[in-house]
N, C-alpha and C positions, 0 to 999 in steps of 0.2 A: 503494499499499500504506499502511495507517495500522497503528501499533502502539498497543495499548491495555493498560493495566495489569489489567483484569479484564473479565469477562462483562458485568457491571454497568455498567462505563464505555462498552461497546460499545452496550449498549441506550440508555444516555442520550444518547450521541453521535448514533445513528440517529434517535432520537426529536427531538432538538433541531434536526437538520438535514433532517427530513422524509425520510429515506433508508430504504429497507426494509433489514432486517437480511439479510445474506448470510452463507454459511458462514464460519467463523473456524478458523484454524489456530493451533497453539501454536508456540512457537519451535523445538522439536525437529522437528516437521513441516516447518516452513518451511525449517530447515537441510537436512534430507534431500531435500525437493523441490529446492531450489537446487543442491545439490551433485550430485544425479543428472541434473537438467535440463541443467546447463552442464558435465558432467563432461569432455566432448570439445571444448568451445568454442575452444580454443587449438591444435587440430590441424587438418590439411588436410582430414581427413575430417568436419570440424564439420558437424553438421545438427541441425535441430529434430527431436525425437521425432515419430514418426507417431502417428495417432489410437489405434491399439491399444496402441503402447508407452505413450502419455499415460494411458490407462485403467489399465494395469498398474502405472505409477508411482504414480499417485493411490490406487489400491486398497491398495497396499503400506503406505500410511501412514493408511488408513483414510478416504480421501476418495472417498466414493461418492454417487450420487444425480445427478439431471439437471444441477445446477450444473457438476459435474466431468466430464461427458460431452461430449467434444469433437465428437461427432456430433450432438449434440441442437441444435435449431434455437432453443431458448429455454431460459431458467433462471429 
C-alpha cells in the first residue's frame, strides 16, 4: 500500500515508475475497509470474508468494477 498526497502525485508516481494506475481509496474508505475486514480478527470465529461479503463491503464504500470483484480472474 502506498499513500499519496493527491491524485496528481499518484499519476506522477505511476508515470515515473511505469506502473498502470489502479483504483485509489481515500482515507475514510481505507479506514472503513480495514475496520470492517478485520472486525473479528481477534476472536475464535475469525475468518476472511467470503466473496459475496467482499463485494458487499466494497460496494458499501463505493468500490465497484472488475478490480474489486473477487470472482474476476483479471483486473
